[in-house]
C-alpha positions as CSV (number, residue, x, y, z in Angstrom):
1,X,18.4,-4.1,18.1
2,X,19.3,-1.6,20.8
3,X,16.6,0.6,22.2
4,X,16.6,4.2,21.1
5,X,15.0,7.2,22.7
6,X,12.7,9.2,20.3
7,X,11.7,12.8,20.9
8,X,8.3,14.1,20.0
9,X,8.7,17.3,17.9
10,X,6.2,19.8,16.6
11,X,5.4,19.1,12.9
12,X,3.1,21.7,11.3
13,X,-0.1,21.8,13.4
14,X,0.7,18.3,14.9
15,X,3.4,16.4,16.5
16,X,5.7,13.7,15.1
17,X,8.6,11.4,15.8
18,X,11.4,10.4,13.5
19,X,12.3,6.7,12.9
20,X,16.0,5.8,12.8
21,X,17.2,4.6,9.3
22,X,18.2,1.2,10.9
23,X,14.5,0.6,11.8
24,X,13.4,1.7,8.4
25,X,15.8,-0.8,6.7
26,X,15.0,-3.6,9.2
27,X,11.3,-3.3,8.4
28,X,11.7,-2.5,4.7
29,X,9.9,0.8,5.2
30,X,10.1,3.8,2.9
31,X,8.9,7.4,3.1
32,X,5.1,7.4,2.4
33,X,4.4,3.9,3.9
34,X,1.6,3.7,6.4
35,X,1.8,2.4,9.9
36,X,-1.1,1.3,12.1
37,X,-1.0,2.5,15.7
38,X,-2.4,0.6,18.6
39,X,-2.3,1.5,22.3
40,X,-1.9,-1.6,24.5
41,X,-1.4,-1.4,28.3
42,X,-0.1,2.2,28.1
43,X,2.3,1.2,25.3
44,X,2.3,2.5,21.7
45,X,2.7,-0.2,19.1
46,X,3.3,0.7,15.5
47,X,2.7,-2.0,12.9
48,X,3.5,-1.6,9.1
49,X,0.2,-1.5,7.2
50,X,0.5,-4.2,4.5
51,X,-2.1,-4.1,1.7
52,X,-3.6,-7.5,1.2
53,X,-3.2,-8.7,-2.4
54,X,-6.6,-9.7,-3.6
55,X,-7.1,-12.7,-5.9
56,X,-9.0,-12.1,-9.2
57,X,-12.1,-13.9,-7.7
58,X,-11.9,-11.5,-4.6
59,X,-11.7,-8.5,-6.9
60,X,-14.8,-9.4,-8.8
61,X,-16.8,-10.9,-5.9
62,X,-19.1,-7.9,-5.7
63,X,-19.2,-7.1,-9.4
64,X,-22.7,-7.0,-10.8
65,X,-22.1,-5.4,-14.2
66,X,-22.4,-7.0,-17.6
67,X,-20.6,-10.2,-18.2
68,X,-21.2,-10.6,-21.9
69,X,-18.3,-11.3,-24.1
70,X,-17.9,-11.0,-27.9
71,X,-15.2,-11.5,-30.4
72,X,-13.6,-8.2,-31.6
73,X,-10.9,-9.6,-33.8
74,X,-10.9,-8.6,-37.4
75,X,-8.4,-9.2,-40.3
76,X,-9.4,-5.9,-41.9
77,X,-6.7,-3.3,-42.4
78,X,-7.8,-0.3,-40.4
79,X,-4.6,1.8,-40.1
80,X,-1.0,1.8,-41.4
81,X,-0.3,-1.8,-40.5
82,X,2.5,-3.4,-42.4
83,X,2.3,-7.0,-43.4
């Protein structure tokens, strides 16, 4: 991809740059996505922030609530069920 020059512009009380659509498409970015910024050797590096998908075990690793289970099935008619 060819290098583009980006201009820093005033954006509300801060400053911002606009990313070209070609870059957005190349990296599968959309409005609202987050980028992590690193400064390395006087160079700004932007990296798309990817949320790690947790496994079920990872999601419950720190859970310390109740783990009791009970059957809640009933054959009673409780509403307007049609059989």
